[in-house]
N, C-alpha and C positions, 0 to 999 in steps of 0.2 A: 504494500500500500504506500502511496506517496501523497504528499500535500498537494492540494489543488491550487494553492495560492503561493505567491512569492515568499521565500523564507524570511526576509526582513520584515515584510508586512505582517507575516504570521507572528514573529517575535514581538513586534510592537503591540498589535491588537489582541493577541491571545496569550501573551506571557506578561508583558509589562503593564498594560492598561488595566487588566483585572486586579493586579496587585495594588496599583495606585488607587483604583476605585475602592477596593476593600479597606485600605488604610484611611482613605478620606471618610468612609462611612464610620469607621472606628473613631476618628478624630471628632466628627460632628455629633455622633449619637451615643457613644459608649461612656461609661462611668470613668471619671478622671483618676480613679484609684487603680486602674490596671497598669501593668508594668510599662506599657508603651509610652505612657505619659511621663514616667520617670526617665526614659530614654530621651524624650524631647527636652526635658529639663537638663539632662546631662550634656546634650549638644547645644544648649542655650538657644533653642528655638521655641521654647514654651510660650513666649509672647505671641509669636506668629500663630501657633496652634490655638491659643485662646481667642485670638482675633477671629480665626476661621470659625471656631465654635459659636462665637457670639454674633457674627455678621454673615451668616449664610442662610439660604432659603430652605424651604421644606422642613419645617419643624415637626410636623405630624406625618410620620411615615409608618407603615405597618410594622408590627413586631418582627416578622420574619425578615424584613429588609434590614433592620438593625442588627439582628443576632444570628440569622442563618445564612443570609445571602453573602456576607463577606467570607465566611468559611467556604462556601461553595465556590466563590471566585478564586480563592487560593488553591483549592483542589484542581479546578479547571486550569489555572495557570501552570501548576506543577505537572499535570498530565501532559499539557502541550509541550512543556520543556522536555519531558521524558521522550516524547515522540521525536523531537529534534535531536536529542542526544543519541538516540538509537538510529538516527539517520533514516527514519521512516521505514525501517526494516521490521515490519510488524507481521507476525505469522502466528500460527496456532501454538507453536512451542514457546514463544516469549510474550504472548498477549497478557499473561497475568502480571508481568512486570509493570505494565502500563496502568493497571488498575490497583496497584499495591498501595498508593497513597490514599485512595478511597477506603480500602480495607483497613489500613492502619488508623486513619481518622475515625472510622466507624468503631473500631475496637477500643480506641481511647474513650469514645463517647460511652460505650457500654461499661468500660471500667469506671467511669464516673457514676453510673447507675449503682454499681456495687461498692462505691466509696473506696476503690482501690487507688484512684488518683483523685485529687481535688477538682471540683467543678460541678456544674449543673447539667445533669443528663437531659437531653432533648431529642426526641425521636425525629423531629423536623431536621435537626442537624444531620442525622444519618441519611435521611432522604436527600438532602442537598448534596452531601458528599457523593452519594451514589449517582445522582443525576448529573452533577457537574463533572464527575469523573468520566462519564460516558460521552458528554457533549463534544469533546475534541475530536472524536472519531467521525463526526459528521463532516469534518473538513478533509477527510482522507478519501482517496479513490483507489480502486483495485488495479490500476494500471501498473 
């Protein structure tokens, strides 16, 4: 299977943009007590971040957009990156490598359910991991 679009365009729109969009959703909508905001403080960009939080539109968005969509975007981005790293050489014997991030993320979510790791279990997260892990394969063709 090979990519149907130019590699550079693929990297920009299917690897970089989803990561940036996920970060922007976190910046705007997530609690400032998460570690990401400590990193912003460490890099002395916390003033910029708080400006973005206080001066951007769309204050009322659905719950899934704030909490599930960014995780799905990151799985989507990583899966696309894996496709590029493997140089589009996808076949029946290595296909599971491309879906590994969705399976790991889903396993971590289940581990939260059983309090093995800290966090809040959310079935919607698992659904987003699986869906967004599959989406990159829509950009492939069998040529």
